Structure formats: structure tokens, C-alpha cells
C-alpha positions, 0 to 999 in steps of 0.5 A: 579449027577443024584439026582441033575438032578432029583431035578432040574426036580422036581423044573421045574415041580413045577414051571410049576404047579404054573404057570398054577394055580397061586392062584386058590382056588380049586387048592390051595391045589394041588399046596401046595401038589406039592410044598411039594413033591418038597421040599421032593425030594430036601431034600432027594437029599441033604440027599443022597448026604451027606450020600455018603460024610459021607461014604467017610469020613471013608476012611480018617485019620481025620474022625471026622473033615471030619464028622463035615464038612459034617454035617455043609455043610448038615445043610447049604444045608438044610436051604433054604429047611427048610425055604421054608417048614416053609413058606409052613406050614404057607400057609397051616395053613392060607388056613385051617383057611380060609376054617374053617371060610368059613364053619362057615359063611356058617353054620351061614347063615339061 
């Protein structure tokens, strides 16, 4: 329960950071870092929760079925986080490409 509260708190913090600096160039890297930290926290919370559920499976008679169900639920819970992480990686690549092109243009100017 505490982990979900922490995740929600981090989401609210990240939303506040995004609202303060929508698409500012100098702060873009800071926003991306904040989003990556938020996703890491969410992923960690899911992993912790499912680790607890896996431990509870060993108290049941049908351990393998329980473990399989927990793994399915974990993959399903991590899908949105992974999708956001892929989108974030694409944004970071685009930002690095833009910065590289800008450096090359600055270098080419007399």
C-alpha cells in the first residue's frame, strides 16, 4: 500500500515538473530525467509488489499456477511503464540528434 502511495506521489511530482517547464530547451533534459526517475519508481513498486505475491504463492498447494498468474499480472502491469520508457528513449534520442545537428551547424559557421 505504501509503495502505491509513493508511486502516486512521484507521478504528481513529475506532472508538476512538466507543467512548470513544458518544452523549454534548457530544461528538457531535466524533464526527461524526472520522467525517467518516475518510471523507475513505478517499475520498482510493481516489482516489489509482485515479489511479495510470489512469496505468498509458496504457501499454496498449486505453486506453479500461482507463480504463472503472478508473472502474467506483472507483465501486464509493466506494459504501460515499458511503453512510456520506449517513448522517453525516443524523445532522448531525438533531443541528442537535435543537439548534435546544432553543434555541427555552429561548427560549420565561419
